[in-house]
N, CA, C, O and the ligand as a Tripos MOL2 file, in Angstrom:
@<TRIPOS>MOLECULE
protein
  301   299    76     0     0
PROTEIN
NO_CHARGES

@<TRIPOS>ATOM
      1 N         -10.3370  -15.9590   -1.4480 N.3       1 MET1
      2 CA         -9.1050  -15.5350   -0.7700 C.3       1 MET1
      3 C          -8.2380  -14.7490   -1.7460 C.2       1 MET1
      4 O          -7.9410  -15.2400   -2.8340 O.2       1 MET1
      5 N          -7.8310  -13.5490   -1.3820 N.am      2 PRO2
      6 CA         -7.0110  -12.7280   -2.2860 C.3       2 PRO2
      7 C          -5.6560  -13.3730   -2.5530 C.2       2 PRO2
      8 O          -5.1100  -14.0960   -1.7190 O.2       2 PRO2
      9 N          -5.1360  -13.0900   -3.7340 N.am      3 GLU3
     10 CA         -3.7750  -13.5250   -4.0370 C.3       3 GLU3
     11 C          -2.7920  -12.7260   -3.1850 C.2       3 GLU3
     12 O          -3.1010  -11.6220   -2.7350 O.2       3 GLU3
     13 N          -1.6370  -13.2780   -2.9740 N.am      4 SER4
     14 CA         -0.6070  -12.5300   -2.2590 C.3       4 SER4
     15 C           0.0090  -11.5020   -3.2080 C.2       4 SER4
     16 O          -0.1120  -11.6160   -4.4270 O.2       4 SER4
     17 N           0.6550  -10.5230   -2.6450 N.am      5 PHE5
     18 CA          1.2590   -9.4670   -3.4470 C.3       5 PHE5
     19 C           2.6500   -9.2080   -2.9100 C.2       5 PHE5
     20 O           2.8180   -8.8420   -1.7470 O.2       5 PHE5
     21 N           3.6360   -9.3950   -3.7530 N.am      6 ASP6
     22 CA          5.0220   -9.1590   -3.3540 C.3       6 ASP6
     23 C           5.5470   -7.9390   -4.1070 C.2       6 ASP6
     24 O           5.6530   -7.9460   -5.3330 O.2       6 ASP6
     25 N           5.8680   -6.9080   -3.3580 N.am      7 VAL7
     26 CA          6.3530   -5.6650   -3.9720 C.3       7 VAL7
     27 C           7.5380   -5.9340   -4.9010 C.2       7 VAL7
     28 O           7.6540   -5.3160   -5.9590 O.2       7 VAL7
     29 N           8.3990   -6.8380   -4.5090 N.am      8 HIS8
     30 CA          9.6150   -7.0880   -5.2960 C.3       8 HIS8
     31 C           9.2960   -7.6970   -6.6560 C.2       8 HIS8
     32 O          10.0430   -7.5070   -7.6160 O.2       8 HIS8
     33 N           8.1840   -8.4320   -6.7390 N.am      9 ASP9
     34 CA          7.7860   -9.0130   -8.0290 C.3       9 ASP9
     35 C           7.3250   -7.9470   -9.0090 C.2       9 ASP9
     36 O           7.3590   -8.1530  -10.2220 O.2       9 ASP9
     37 N           6.8890   -6.7980   -8.4760 N.am     10 HIS10
     38 CA          6.2880   -5.7560   -9.3180 C.3      10 HIS10
     39 C           7.0360   -4.4350   -9.2160 C.2      10 HIS10
     40 O           6.5190   -3.3850   -9.5980 O.2      10 HIS10
     41 N           8.2350   -4.4970   -8.7080 N.am     11 ARG11
     42 CA          8.9680   -3.2630   -8.4160 C.3      11 ARG11
     43 C           9.1600   -2.3910   -9.6550 C.2      11 ARG11
     44 O           9.0820   -1.1670   -9.5580 O.2      11 ARG11
     45 N           9.4070   -2.9890  -10.8060 N.am     12 HIS12
     46 CA          9.6460   -2.2140  -12.0300 C.3      12 HIS12
     47 C           8.3600   -1.6540  -12.6170 C.2      12 HIS12
     48 O           8.4040   -0.8470  -13.5450 O.2      12 HIS12
     49 N           7.2260   -2.0690  -12.0920 N.am     13 GLN13
     50 CA          5.9440   -1.5860  -12.6120 C.3      13 GLN13
     51 C           5.3450   -0.4850  -11.7320 C.2      13 GLN13
     52 O           4.2740    0.0460  -12.0240 O.2      13 GLN13
     53 N           6.0540   -0.1540  -10.6520 N.am     14 MET14
     54 CA          5.5490    0.8670   -9.7410 C.3      14 MET14
     55 C           6.6360    1.9040   -9.4840 C.2      14 MET14
     56 O           7.8300    1.6050   -9.4820 O.2      14 MET14
     57 N           6.1830    3.1200   -9.2690 N.am     15 LYS15
     58 CA          7.1000    4.2050   -8.9280 C.3      15 LYS15
     59 C           7.0230    4.4350   -7.4250 C.2      15 LYS15
     60 O           5.9350    4.6140   -6.8790 O.2      15 LYS15
     61 N           8.1620    4.4300   -6.7590 N.am     16 GLN16
     62 CA          8.1530    4.6820   -5.3230 C.3      16 GLN16
     63 C           8.0650    6.1780   -5.0800 C.2      16 GLN16
     64 O           8.9350    6.9390   -5.5060 O.2      16 GLN16
     65 N           7.0060    6.5960   -4.3920 N.am     17 LEU17
     66 CA          6.7700    8.0170   -4.1390 C.3      17 LEU17
     67 C           7.3450    8.4490   -2.8020 C.2      17 LEU17
     68 O           7.7330    9.6030   -2.6230 O.2      17 LEU17
     69 N           7.3950    7.5190   -1.8730 N.am     18 ASN18
     70 CA          7.7860    7.8860   -0.5170 C.3      18 ASN18
     71 C           8.3100    6.6570    0.2010 C.2      18 ASN18
     72 O           7.8370    5.5410   -0.0170 O.2      18 ASN18
     73 N           9.2920    6.8790    1.0600 N.am     19 LYS19
     74 CA          9.8110    5.7640    1.8520 C.3      19 LYS19
     75 C          10.3060    6.3030    3.1800 C.2      19 LYS19
     76 O          11.0340    7.2940    3.2310 O.2      19 LYS19
     77 N           9.9060    5.6420    4.2500 N.am     20 SER20
     78 CA         10.4490    5.9700    5.5640 C.3      20 SER20
     79 C          10.9940    4.6780    6.1530 C.2      20 SER20
     80 O          11.0510    3.6530    5.4730 O.2      20 SER20
     81 N          11.3880    4.7270    7.3970 N.am     21 SER21
     82 CA         11.9890    3.5350    8.0030 C.3      21 SER21
     83 C          10.9940    2.3850    8.0720 C.2      21 SER21
     84 O          11.4040    1.2240    8.0750 O.2      21 SER21
     85 N           9.6950    2.6760    8.1290 N.am     22 ASP22
     86 CA          8.7270    1.5830    8.2760 C.3      22 ASP22
     87 C           7.5300    1.6780    7.3180 C.2      22 ASP22
     88 O           6.5840    0.9010    7.4400 O.2      22 ASP22
     89 N           7.5630    2.6110    6.3770 N.am     23 THR23
     90 CA          6.4700    2.7080    5.4110 C.3      23 THR23
     91 C           7.0140    2.9120    4.0040 C.2      23 THR23
     92 O           8.1170    3.4270    3.8200 O.2      23 THR23
     93 N           6.2170    2.4980    3.0020 N.am     24 GLU24
     94 CA          6.5500    2.7150    1.5970 C.3      24 GLU24
     95 C           5.2700    3.0900    0.8660 C.2      24 GLU24
     96 O           4.2000    2.5580    1.1610 O.2      24 GLU24
     97 N           5.3840    4.0030   -0.0850 N.am     25 LEU25
     98 CA          4.2310    4.3890   -0.8860 C.3      25 LEU25
     99 C           4.6150    4.2850   -2.3540 C.2      25 LEU25
    100 O           5.6410    4.8210   -2.7750 O.2      25 LEU25
    101 N           3.7850    3.5910   -3.1330 N.am     26 TYR26
    102 CA          4.0630    3.3700   -4.5510 C.3      26 TYR26
    103 C           2.8990    3.8590   -5.4070 C.2      26 TYR26
    104 O           1.7400    3.8420   -4.9940 O.2      26 TYR26
    105 N           3.2520    4.2930   -6.6090 N.am     27 GLU27
    106 CA          2.2550    4.6270   -7.6180 C.3      27 GLU27
    107 C           2.2570    3.5120   -8.6560 C.2      27 GLU27
    108 O           3.3130    3.0530   -9.0900 O.2      27 GLU27
    109 N           1.0780    3.0920   -9.0390 N.am     28 ASN28
    110 CA          0.9350    2.0290  -10.0340 C.3      28 ASN28
    111 C           1.1420    2.6220  -11.4270 C.2      28 ASN28
    112 O           0.3510    3.4570  -11.8650 O.2      28 ASN28
    113 N           2.1830    2.2070  -12.1170 N.am     29 ARG29
    114 CA          2.4950    2.7720  -13.4290 C.3      29 ARG29
    115 C           2.0780    1.8560  -14.5700 C.2      29 ARG29
    116 O           2.1950    2.2360  -15.7350 O.2      29 ARG29
    117 N           1.6030    0.6820  -14.2660 N.am     30 ASP30
    118 CA          1.4340   -0.3240  -15.3040 C.3      30 ASP30
    119 C           0.0890   -1.0360  -15.2370 C.2      30 ASP30
    120 O          -0.0530   -2.1440  -15.7540 O.2      30 ASP30
    121 N          -0.9020   -0.4040  -14.6010 N.am     31 GLY31
    122 CA         -2.2280   -1.0190  -14.5220 C.3      31 GLY31
    123 C          -2.2520   -2.3100  -13.7350 C.2      31 GLY31
    124 O          -3.0820   -3.1830  -13.9900 O.2      31 GLY31
    125 N          -1.3570   -2.4370  -12.7920 N.am     32 LEU32
    126 CA         -1.3280   -3.6510  -11.9660 C.3      32 LEU32
    127 C          -2.6720   -3.8570  -11.2760 C.2      32 LEU32
    128 O          -3.3120   -2.9010  -10.8370 O.2      32 LEU32
    129 N          -3.0840   -5.1060  -11.1870 N.am     33 ALA33
    130 CA         -4.3750   -5.4340  -10.5820 C.3      33 ALA33
    131 C          -4.2500   -5.5500   -9.0700 C.2      33 ALA33
    132 O          -3.2710   -6.0790   -8.5440 O.2      33 ALA33
    133 N          -5.2530   -5.0500   -8.3970 N.am     34 CYS34
    134 CA         -5.3650   -5.2250   -6.9440 C.3      34 CYS34
    135 C          -5.5890   -6.7110   -6.6580 C.2      34 CYS34
    136 O          -6.4550   -7.3280   -7.2780 O.2      34 CYS34
    137 N          -4.8370   -7.2890   -5.7460 N.am     35 PRO35
    138 CA         -5.0020   -8.7200   -5.4650 C.3      35 PRO35
    139 C          -6.3000   -9.0370   -4.7170 C.2      35 PRO35
    140 O          -6.6790  -10.2000   -4.5820 O.2      35 PRO35
    141 N          -6.9630   -8.0070   -4.2410 N.am     36 VAL36
    142 CA         -8.2040   -8.2250   -3.5000 C.3      36 VAL36
    143 C          -9.4090   -8.1990   -4.4360 C.2      36 VAL36
    144 O         -10.2380   -9.1090   -4.4040 O.2      36 VAL36
    145 N          -9.5130   -7.1550   -5.2750 N.am     37 CYS37
    146 CA        -10.7160   -6.9990   -6.1070 C.3      37 CYS37
    147 C         -10.4280   -7.1340   -7.6000 C.2      37 CYS37
    148 O         -11.3640   -7.1240   -8.3990 O.2      37 CYS37
    149 N          -9.1840   -7.2590   -7.9930 N.am     38 THR38
    150 CA         -8.7010   -7.4530   -9.3700 C.3      38 THR38
    151 C          -8.7770   -6.1960  -10.2580 C.2      38 THR38
    152 O          -8.2900   -6.2260  -11.3880 O.2      38 THR38
    153 N          -9.3700   -5.1060   -9.7810 N.am     39 ALA39
    154 CA         -9.3410   -3.8570  -10.5450 C.3      39 ALA39
    155 C          -7.9650   -3.2120  -10.3590 C.2      39 ALA39
    156 O          -7.3130   -3.4070   -9.3330 O.2      39 ALA39
    157 N          -7.5360   -2.4490  -11.3530 N.am     40 ALA40
    158 CA         -6.2520   -1.7570  -11.2330 C.3      40 ALA40
    159 C          -6.3180   -0.7820  -10.0590 C.2      40 ALA40
    160 O          -7.3060   -0.0680   -9.8890 O.2      40 ALA40
    161 N          -5.2710   -0.7620   -9.2630 N.am     41 PHE41
    162 CA         -5.2320    0.1910   -8.1600 C.3      41 PHE41
    163 C          -4.4340    1.4160   -8.5740 C.2      41 PHE41
    164 O          -3.7370    1.4100   -9.5890 O.2      41 PHE41
    165 N          -4.5480    2.4620   -7.7740 N.am     42 ASN42
    166 CA         -3.8520    3.7170   -8.0550 C.3      42 ASN42
    167 C          -2.5540    3.7920   -7.2650 C.2      42 ASN42
    168 O          -1.4860    4.0330   -7.8270 O.2      42 ASN42
    169 N          -2.6570    3.5830   -5.9580 N.am     43 ARG43
    170 CA         -1.4720    3.6450   -5.1020 C.3      43 ARG43
    171 C          -1.4700    2.4920   -4.1210 C.2      43 ARG43
    172 O          -2.5130    1.9460   -3.7620 O.2      43 ARG43
    173 N          -0.2780    2.1420   -3.7010 N.am     44 LEU44
    174 CA         -0.1050    1.0810   -2.7100 C.3      44 LEU44
    175 C           0.7130    1.6180   -1.5510 C.2      44 LEU44
    176 O           1.8150    2.1330   -1.7360 O.2      44 LEU44
    177 N           0.1580    1.4930   -0.3520 N.am     45 PHE45
    178 CA          0.8660    1.8780    0.8610 C.3      45 PHE45
    179 C           1.2490    0.6020    1.6000 C.2      45 PHE45
    180 O           0.3980   -0.2560    1.8350 O.2      45 PHE45
    181 N           2.5020    0.4710    1.9630 N.am     46 VAL46
    182 CA          2.9770   -0.6990    2.6920 C.3      46 VAL46
    183 C           3.4730   -0.2460    4.0560 C.2      46 VAL46
    184 O           4.3080    0.6520    4.1650 O.2      46 VAL46
    185 N           2.9470   -0.8820    5.0870 N.am     47 LEU47
    186 CA          3.3640   -0.5970    6.4610 C.3      47 LEU47
    187 C           4.1320   -1.7940    6.9980 C.2      47 LEU47
    188 O           3.5880   -2.8940    7.0970 O.2      47 LEU47
    189 N           5.3830   -1.5830    7.3390 N.am     48 ARG48
    190 CA          6.1910   -2.6700    7.8960 C.3      48 ARG48
    191 C           6.4570   -2.4580    9.3800 C.2      48 ARG48
    192 O           6.9380   -3.3630   10.0630 O.2      48 ARG48
    193 N           6.1500   -1.2860    9.8730 N.am     49 GLY49
    194 CA          6.3040   -1.0270   11.3080 C.3      49 GLY49
    195 C           5.0980   -1.5530   12.0670 C.2      49 GLY49
    196 O           4.2340   -2.2130   11.4890 O.2      49 GLY49
    197 N           5.0380   -1.2650   13.3480 N.am     50 ASP50
    198 CA          3.9810   -1.8080   14.1950 C.3      50 ASP50
    199 C           2.6340   -1.1380   13.9770 C.2      50 ASP50
    200 O           1.5920   -1.7900   14.0340 O.2      50 ASP50
    201 N           2.6590    0.1480   13.7310 N.am     51 GLY51
    202 CA          1.4000    0.8600   13.5910 C.3      51 GLY51
    203 C           1.6520    2.2710   13.1410 C.2      51 GLY51
    204 O           2.7470    2.8050   13.3170 O.2      51 GLY51
    205 N           0.6360    2.8770   12.5590 N.am     52 LYS52
    206 CA          0.7890    4.2480   12.1020 C.3      52 LYS52
    207 C          -0.5300    4.9680   12.2430 C.2      52 LYS52
    208 O          -1.5940    4.4130   11.9670 O.2      52 LYS52
    209 N          -0.4460    6.2170   12.6780 N.am     53 GLN53
    210 CA         -1.6280    7.0570   12.8300 C.3      53 GLN53
    211 C          -1.6120    8.1020   11.7360 C.2      53 GLN53
    212 O          -0.5900    8.7470   11.4980 O.2      53 GLN53
    213 N          -2.7490    8.2700   11.0650 N.am     54 PHE54
    214 CA         -2.8510    9.2550    9.9920 C.3      54 PHE54
    215 C          -3.6350   10.4570   10.4760 C.2      54 PHE54
    216 O          -4.6440   10.2980   11.1630 O.2      54 PHE54
    217 N          -3.1970   11.6450   10.1360 N.am     55 PRO55
    218 CA         -3.9050   12.8410   10.5910 C.3      55 PRO55
    219 C          -5.2150   13.0230    9.8330 C.2      55 PRO55
    220 O          -5.4290   12.4290    8.7760 O.2      55 PRO55
    221 N          -6.0660   13.8400   10.3840 N.am     56 GLU56
    222 CA         -7.3090   14.1700    9.6970 C.3      56 GLU56
    223 C          -6.9730   15.1590    8.5910 C.2      56 GLU56
    224 O          -6.6550   16.3160    8.8660 O.2      56 GLU56
    225 N          -7.0400   14.7150    7.3540 N.am     57 ASN57
    226 CA         -6.8460   15.6560    6.2600 C.3      57 ASN57
    227 C          -8.0930   15.7250    5.3930 C.2      57 ASN57
    228 O          -8.5760   16.8150    5.0840 O.2      57 ASN57
    229 N          -8.6190   14.5660    4.9990 N.am     58 ASP58
    230 CA         -9.8400   14.5870    4.2000 C.3      58 ASP58
    231 C         -10.9240   13.7440    4.8590 C.2      58 ASP58
    232 O         -11.8000   13.2120    4.1770 O.2      58 ASP58
    233 N         -10.8690   13.6230    6.1510 N.am     59 GLY59
    234 CA        -11.8750   12.8390    6.8500 C.3      59 GLY59
    235 C         -11.4060   12.5830    8.2570 C.2      59 GLY59
    236 O         -10.5500   13.2990    8.7760 O.2      59 GLY59
    237 N         -11.9610   11.5710    8.8730 N.am     60 ALA60
    238 CA        -11.5970   11.2590   10.2520 C.3      60 ALA60
    239 C         -10.2090   10.6330   10.3010 C.2      60 ALA60
    240 O          -9.7880    9.9530    9.3650 O.2      60 ALA60
    241 N          -9.5280   10.8630   11.3690 N.am     61 ARG61
    242 CA         -8.2330   10.2270   11.5710 C.3      61 ARG61
    243 C          -8.4270    8.7160   11.5990 C.2      61 ARG61
    244 O          -9.4550    8.2340   12.0740 O.2      61 ARG61
    245 N          -7.4570    7.9700   11.0980 N.am     62 PHE62
    246 CA         -7.5070    6.5180   11.2410 C.3      62 PHE62
    247 C          -6.1280    5.9810   11.5850 C.2      62 PHE62
    248 O          -5.1100    6.6340   11.3540 O.2      62 PHE62
    249 N          -6.1190    4.7870   12.1380 N.am     63 CYS63
    250 CA         -4.8810    4.1490   12.5630 C.3      63 CYS63
    251 C          -4.8170    2.7460   11.9920 C.2      63 CYS63
    252 O          -5.8300    2.0510   11.9120 O.2      63 CYS63
    253 N          -3.6300    2.3350   11.5990 N.am     64 LEU64
    254 CA         -3.4160    0.9770   11.1090 C.3      64 LEU64
    255 C          -2.5770    0.2140   12.1100 C.2      64 LEU64
    256 O          -1.6070    0.7360   12.6600 O.2      64 LEU64
    257 N          -2.9610   -1.0240   12.3370 N.am     65 LEU65
    258 CA         -2.1800   -1.9190   13.1910 C.3      65 LEU65
    259 C          -1.5800   -3.0040   12.3100 C.2      65 LEU65
    260 O          -2.2850   -3.6390   11.5250 O.2      65 LEU65
    261 N          -0.3000   -3.2080   12.4410 N.am     66 ASN66
    262 CA          0.3970   -4.2080   11.6440 C.3      66 ASN66
    263 C           0.8100   -5.3700   12.5410 C.2      66 ASN66
    264 O           1.5500   -5.1930   13.5080 O.2      66 ASN66
    265 N           0.3180   -6.5630   12.2040 N.am     67 GLN67
    266 CA          0.7370   -7.7290   12.9810 C.3      67 GLN67
    267 C           1.5940   -8.6740   12.1640 C.2      67 GLN67
    268 O           2.2090   -9.5770   12.7300 O.2      67 GLN67
    269 N           1.6570   -8.5000   10.8570 N.am     68 ASP68
    270 CA          2.6380   -9.1650    9.9950 C.3      68 ASP68
    271 C           3.1460   -8.1250    9.0110 C.2      68 ASP68
    272 O           4.3030   -7.7080    9.0610 O.2      68 ASP68
    273 N           2.2590   -7.7190    8.1180 N.am     69 ALA69
    274 CA          2.5110   -6.5900    7.2320 C.3      69 ALA69
    275 C           1.1510   -6.1020    6.7780 C.2      69 ALA69
    276 O           0.1920   -6.8730    6.7600 O.2      69 ALA69
    277 N           1.0530   -4.8440    6.4150 N.am     70 VAL70
    278 CA         -0.1970   -4.2680    5.9220 C.3      70 VAL70
    279 C           0.0410   -3.7300    4.5350 C.2      70 VAL70
    280 O           0.9780   -2.9610    4.3190 O.2      70 VAL70
    281 N          -0.8030   -4.1270    3.5800 N.am     71 TYR71
    282 CA         -0.7690   -3.6110    2.2160 C.3      71 TYR71
    283 C          -2.1110   -2.9250    1.9730 C.2      71 TYR71
    284 O          -3.1560   -3.5770    1.9790 O.2      71 TYR71
    285 N          -2.0820   -1.6400    1.7650 N.am     72 LEU72
    286 CA         -3.2940   -0.8660    1.5530 C.3      72 LEU72
    287 C          -3.3310   -0.4190    0.1040 C.2      72 LEU72
    288 O          -2.5060    0.3900   -0.3190 O.2      72 LEU72
    289 N          -4.2930   -0.9460   -0.6660 N.am     73 PHE73
    290 CA         -4.4360   -0.6030   -2.0770 C.3      73 PHE73
    291 C          -5.5070    0.4640   -2.2150 C.2      73 PHE73
    292 O          -6.6460    0.2600   -1.7960 O.2      73 PHE73
    293 N          -5.1520    1.5980   -2.7990 N.am     74 ARG74
    294 CA         -6.1170    2.6750   -2.9810 C.3      74 ARG74
    295 C          -6.4800    2.7650   -4.4520 C.2      74 ARG74
    296 O          -5.6170    2.6940   -5.3270 O.2      74 ARG74
    297 N          -7.7740    2.9220   -4.7090 N.am     75 HIS75
    298 CA         -8.2520    3.0040   -6.0870 C.3      75 HIS75
    299 C          -8.6250    4.4190   -6.4770 C.2      75 HIS75
    300 O          -9.0480    4.6570   -7.6080 O.2      75 HIS75
    301 ZN         -9.0300   -3.5770   -4.7950 Zn       76 ZN76
@<TRIPOS>BOND
     1     1     2 1
     2     2     3 1
     3     3     4 2
     4     3     5 am
     5     5     6 1
     6     6     7 1
     7     7     8 2
     8     7     9 am
     9     9    10 1
    10    10    11 1
    11    11    12 2
    12    11    13 am
    13    13    14 1
    14    14    15 1
    15    15    16 2
    16    15    17 am
    17    17    18 1
    18    18    19 1
    19    19    20 2
    20    19    21 am
    21    21    22 1
    22    22    23 1
    23    23    24 2
    24    23    25 am
    25    25    26 1
    26    26    27 1
    27    27    28 2
    28    27    29 am
    29    29    30 1
    30    30    31 1
    31    31    32 2
    32    31    33 am
    33    33    34 1
    34    34    35 1
    35    35    36 2
    36    35    37 am
    37    37    38 1
    38    38    39 1
    39    39    40 2
    40    39    41 am
    41    41    42 1
    42    42    43 1
    43    43    44 2
    44    43    45 am
    45    45    46 1
    46    46    47 1
    47    47    48 2
    48    47    49 am
    49    49    50 1
    50    50    51 1
    51    51    52 2
    52    51    53 am
    53    53    54 1
    54    54    55 1
    55    55    56 2
    56    55    57 am
    57    57    58 1
    58    58    59 1
    59    59    60 2
    60    59    61 am
    61    61    62 1
    62    62    63 1
    63    63    64 2
    64    63    65 am
    65    65    66 1
    66    66    67 1
    67    67    68 2
    68    67    69 am
    69    69    70 1
    70    70    71 1
    71    71    72 2
    72    71    73 am
    73    73    74 1
    74    74    75 1
    75    75    76 2
    76    75    77 am
    77    77    78 1
    78    78    79 1
    79    79    80 2
    80    79    81 am
    81    81    82 1
    82    82    83 1
    83    83    84 2
    84    83    85 am
    85    85    86 1
    86    86    87 1
    87    87    88 2
    88    87    89 am
    89    89    90 1
    90    90    91 1
    91    91    92 2
    92    91    93 am
    93    93    94 1
    94    94    95 1
    95    95    96 2
    96    95    97 am
    97    97    98 1
    98    98    99 1
    99    99   100 2
   100    99   101 am
   101   101   102 1
   102   102   103 1
   103   103   104 2
   104   103   105 am
   105   105   106 1
   106   106   107 1
   107   107   108 2
   108   107   109 am
   109   109   110 1
   110   110   111 1
   111   111   112 2
   112   111   113 am
   113   113   114 1
   114   114   115 1
   115   115   116 2
   116   115   117 am
   117   117   118 1
   118   118   119 1
   119   119   120 2
   120   119   121 am
   121   121   122 1
   122   122   123 1
   123   123   124 2
   124   123   125 am
   125   125   126 1
   126   126   127 1
   127   127   128 2
   128   127   129 am
   129   129   130 1
   130   130   131 1
   131   131   132 2
   132   131   133 am
   133   133   134 1
   134   134   135 1
   135   135   136 2
   136   135   137 am
   137   137   138 1
   138   138   139 1
   139   139   140 2
   140   139   141 am
   141   141   142 1
   142   142   143 1
   143   143   144 2
   144   143   145 am
   145   145   146 1
   146   146   147 1
   147   147   148 2
   148   147   149 am
   149   149   150 1
   150   150   151 1
   151   151   152 2
   152   151   153 am
   153   153   154 1
   154   154   155 1
   155   155   156 2
   156   155   157 am
   157   157   158 1
   158   158   159 1
   159   159   160 2
   160   159   161 am
   161   161   162 1
   162   162   163 1
   163   163   164 2
   164   163   165 am
   165   165   166 1
   166   166   167 1
   167   167   168 2
   168   167   169 am
   169   169   170 1
   170   170   171 1
   171   171   172 2
   172   171   173 am
   173   173   174 1
   174   174   175 1
   175   175   176 2
   176   175   177 am
   177   177   178 1
   178   178   179 1
   179   179   180 2
   180   179   181 am
   181   181   182 1
   182   182   183 1
   183   183   184 2
   184   183   185 am
   185   185   186 1
   186   186   187 1
   187   187   188 2
   188   187   189 am
   189   189   190 1
   190   190   191 1
   191   191   192 2
   192   191   193 am
   193   193   194 1
   194   194   195 1
   195   195   196 2
   196   195   197 am
   197   197   198 1
   198   198   199 1
   199   199   200 2
   200   199   201 am
   201   201   202 1
   202   202   203 1
   203   203   204 2
   204   203   205 am
   205   205   206 1
   206   206   207 1
   207   207   208 2
   208   207   209 am
   209   209   210 1
   210   210   211 1
   211   211   212 2
   212   211   213 am
   213   213   214 1
   214   214   215 1
   215   215   216 2
   216   215   217 am
   217   217   218 1
   218   218   219 1
   219   219   220 2
   220   219   221 am
   221   221   222 1
   222   222   223 1
   223   223   224 2
   224   223   225 am
   225   225   226 1
   226   226   227 1
   227   227   228 2
   228   227   229 am
   229   229   230 1
   230   230   231 1
   231   231   232 2
   232   231   233 am
   233   233   234 1
   234   234   235 1
   235   235   236 2
   236   235   237 am
   237   237   238 1
   238   238   239 1
   239   239   240 2
   240   239   241 am
   241   241   242 1
   242   242   243 1
   243   243   244 2
   244   243   245 am
   245   245   246 1
   246   246   247 1
   247   247   248 2
   248   247   249 am
   249   249   250 1
   250   250   251 1
   251   251   252 2
   252   251   253 am
   253   253   254 1
   254   254   255 1
   255   255   256 2
   256   255   257 am
   257   257   258 1
   258   258   259 1
   259   259   260 2
   260   259   261 am
   261   261   262 1
   262   262   263 1
   263   263   264 2
   264   263   265 am
   265   265   266 1
   266   266   267 1
   267   267   268 2
   268   267   269 am
   269   269   270 1
   270   270   271 1
   271   271   272 2
   272   271   273 am
   273   273   274 1
   274   274   275 1
   275   275   276 2
   276   275   277 am
   277   277   278 1
   278   278   279 1
   279   279   280 2
   280   279   281 am
   281   281   282 1
   282   282   283 1
   283   283   284 2
   284   283   285 am
   285   285   286 1
   286   286   287 1
   287   287   288 2
   288   287   289 am
   289   289   290 1
   290   290   291 1
   291   291   292 2
   292   291   293 am
   293   293   294 1
   294   294   295 1
   295   295   296 2
   296   295   297 am
   297   297   298 1
   298   298   299 1
   299   299   300 2
@<TRIPOS>SUBSTRUCTURE
     1 MET1         2 RESIDUE 1 A MET
     2 PRO2         6 RESIDUE 1 A PRO
     3 GLU3        10 RESIDUE 1 A GLU
     4 SER4        14 RESIDUE 1 A SER
     5 PHE5        18 RESIDUE 1 A PHE
     6 ASP6        22 RESIDUE 1 A ASP
     7 VAL7        26 RESIDUE 1 A VAL
     8 HIS8        30 RESIDUE 1 A HIS
     9 ASP9        34 RESIDUE 1 A ASP
    10 HIS10       38 RESIDUE 1 A HIS
    11 ARG11       42 RESIDUE 1 A ARG
    12 HIS12       46 RESIDUE 1 A HIS
    13 GLN13       50 RESIDUE 1 A GLN
    14 MET14       54 RESIDUE 1 A MET
    15 LYS15       58 RESIDUE 1 A LYS
    16 GLN16       62 RESIDUE 1 A GLN
    17 LEU17       66 RESIDUE 1 A LEU
    18 ASN18       70 RESIDUE 1 A ASN
    19 LYS19       74 RESIDUE 1 A LYS
    20 SER20       78 RESIDUE 1 A SER
    21 SER21       82 RESIDUE 1 A SER
    22 ASP22       86 RESIDUE 1 A ASP
    23 THR23       90 RESIDUE 1 A THR
    24 GLU24       94 RESIDUE 1 A GLU
    25 LEU25       98 RESIDUE 1 A LEU
    26 TYR26      102 RESIDUE 1 A TYR
    27 GLU27      106 RESIDUE 1 A GLU
    28 ASN28      110 RESIDUE 1 A ASN
    29 ARG29      114 RESIDUE 1 A ARG
    30 ASP30      118 RESIDUE 1 A ASP
    31 GLY31      122 RESIDUE 1 A GLY
    32 LEU32      126 RESIDUE 1 A LEU
    33 ALA33      130 RESIDUE 1 A ALA
    34 CYS34      134 RESIDUE 1 A CYS
    35 PRO35      138 RESIDUE 1 A PRO
    36 VAL36      142 RESIDUE 1 A VAL
    37 CYS37      146 RESIDUE 1 A CYS
    38 THR38      150 RESIDUE 1 A THR
    39 ALA39      154 RESIDUE 1 A ALA
    40 ALA40      158 RESIDUE 1 A ALA
    41 PHE41      162 RESIDUE 1 A PHE
    42 ASN42      166 RESIDUE 1 A ASN
    43 ARG43      170 RESIDUE 1 A ARG
    44 LEU44      174 RESIDUE 1 A LEU
    45 PHE45      178 RESIDUE 1 A PHE
    46 VAL46      182 RESIDUE 1 A VAL
    47 LEU47      186 RESIDUE 1 A LEU
    48 ARG48      190 RESIDUE 1 A ARG
    49 GLY49      194 RESIDUE 1 A GLY
    50 ASP50      198 RESIDUE 1 A ASP
    51 GLY51      202 RESIDUE 1 A GLY
    52 LYS52      206 RESIDUE 1 A LYS
    53 GLN53      210 RESIDUE 1 A GLN
    54 PHE54      214 RESIDUE 1 A PHE
    55 PRO55      218 RESIDUE 1 A PRO
    56 GLU56      222 RESIDUE 1 A GLU
    57 ASN57      226 RESIDUE 1 A ASN
    58 ASP58      230 RESIDUE 1 A ASP
    59 GLY59      234 RESIDUE 1 A GLY
    60 ALA60      238 RESIDUE 1 A ALA
    61 ARG61      242 RESIDUE 1 A ARG
    62 PHE62      246 RESIDUE 1 A PHE
    63 CYS63      250 RESIDUE 1 A CYS
    64 LEU64      254 RESIDUE 1 A LEU
    65 LEU65      258 RESIDUE 1 A LEU
    66 ASN66      262 RESIDUE 1 A ASN
    67 GLN67      266 RESIDUE 1 A GLN
    68 ASP68      270 RESIDUE 1 A ASP
    69 ALA69      274 RESIDUE 1 A ALA
    70 VAL70      278 RESIDUE 1 A VAL
    71 TYR71      282 RESIDUE 1 A TYR
    72 LEU72      286 RESIDUE 1 A LEU
    73 PHE73      290 RESIDUE 1 A PHE
    74 ARG74      294 RESIDUE 1 A ARG
    75 HIS75      298 RESIDUE 1 A HIS
    76 ZN76       301 GROUP 0 **** ****
């Protein structure tokens, strides 16, 4: 089971690149470990709204559904 991840615990170790009313995007500045696989991640996308659709830019369009919160760690 992955460890939980609280943005506020690591706020000083990440640079916020983008923020909207229901999404946040951070850059990992301090080699923070991904709570899922333990390797350092590159960016963290947080979805606090209900859902978001991403356009096709480098592949097929995808959609995220949020039922509590979604944390997407990109490597
Ligand atoms: Zn990972």
